[in-house]
C-alpha positions, 0 to 999 in steps of 0.5 A: 374916362381914363385912358385905360378904361377907354382901351378896355371898352374899345377892345371890348367893342372889337372883340364883340365885332369879331365874334358877331363876324365869326357867328355869321361867317359863310360855311367855309369860314373866314381867313385871318386876312379876310377877318382883318379887312372886315374888322379894320384891324391888322392880322396880328390883332385878329390872332390875339382876339381869336386866342382871347375869345377861345380862352373865354369860352367862344366855340371857334372852329378852325379848318384850313386856316379859316375860322367860324363859330360853332353856332349849336354850342355858342352862347350869346352875352347880354347886359340888361338894366332893370327896366330892360329885364322887366321887358324881358319878363313880359316877353318871357311870360308871353312865350310861356303862355304861348307854348303849350307843350315842353319846348326845351329850347324855351326852358333853356332860354328861360333858364339862362336868362334867369341865371344871368339877371342880377335881380333876384325877384325878376330872376326867381319869376323867369325861373318859375316860368321855365318850370311851368314850360318844363312840366308840359307834355313833350312833343319831340316830332314838333321839336325836331321839325322846328329845329330843322326849319330854323337850321334851314331858315338860318343857313338858307337851305331848301327843305322837303316836307310832307304837309297835311292841311286840314281835311285834306290829303298830305302833299309832298312839297319843296319849300325855301323858309324866308321867315318864321312867325308866331300867332298872337292868339292861339299857340302856333308857329308858321313858316313862310316861304316859296313853295315849288309845288304851287310856284308861289309864296305860302304860309305852312303851319309847323304843327301840320308838318308830318316830315321834313328833311334838309335838301343840299341846295341853298336859296336866296331871299328876294330883295323885295321880301319884307315879312313885316309889311307882308304880315302888317295886313294880316290878322294873324299870318294869312295873306289874302286879299284886303277886306274892309271890316265894320263892327258895332260893339255894344255899350257893354262891350265898348270899354274893353274894345277901347282898351286895345289896339287890335290891329294897326288899321283900325279906327274907332268911332264912339256912339251916342249910346255908349257903344262904338264902331270898329273899322279895320282893313285885314287880309281875308275873314278867315282869321278874324272870324274866331275873334268876332264870334268870341264877342257873342251878342256884344258885336254886330258885323255890318260889313262885309257881307260874307262875314255877316253870313258866317257869324249868322251861320255859326249862330244857327249852328250853335242854336241847333246844337243846344236847342231852344231855351226852356 
């Protein structure tokens, strides 16, 4: 590599580093002295780089000789090779499946991704996904709530919500959003965090929040909170007592069961008749019940007894609903 190219790459890396520092600056921003120390350069270099970023369209704000980024106007820049673009296409496809309504942020993200990809085949398909989401019915209340929770999560601010759980009266709560999570099977976004009403960690479905407002109060996420560890034992998002699940699948269903890894805890044992036994350890039975029922007569619950009883109860209700076969 020539010395000129090396200097260009070095400057580009320095500018990216400064851009990231500004984006993650505290609400009052950074001074030039602080930025110089954080980036390991002198103050004159910081001044030049701030000017370069501004000329490139990076929305830098300045107040009382302190600097930061306007996050609402900021657009990140990424470079992808063909295989990385395909990986993002798969993610975008899942995103379009997950969004059952018009989410303008999903549409905008897909539009920009399509516009930034050089490969026209992949770009055209991502643009088509944006059109699919764009055509879905809007839900302004849901979008507003999600935007507010996103800001609260990013800025570590408390939120006051009115929450209505299924078949229960609404409750007023003040929560600290620690993490936002999407479910794998059905469309749904959840916020996980500390709930003052219960003085404990709770999980709330965003679609069930009737109203939300930011509180002028900061919070800190406990050092021991690891959302990925917390969710590792969940089937979806619930964090209940662990339960050992034992399912027996018929020879008809077994090939489909073997095709996927349904949970990180699973153990699969083949049976002589061509069927298989699936062992799982998950947080409670509420979330996995629907998945078990989706297999109909092709699965038998062997453990735990509470899950077996739930499946039997559902079978009786279905039979009562449709009556005897004639």
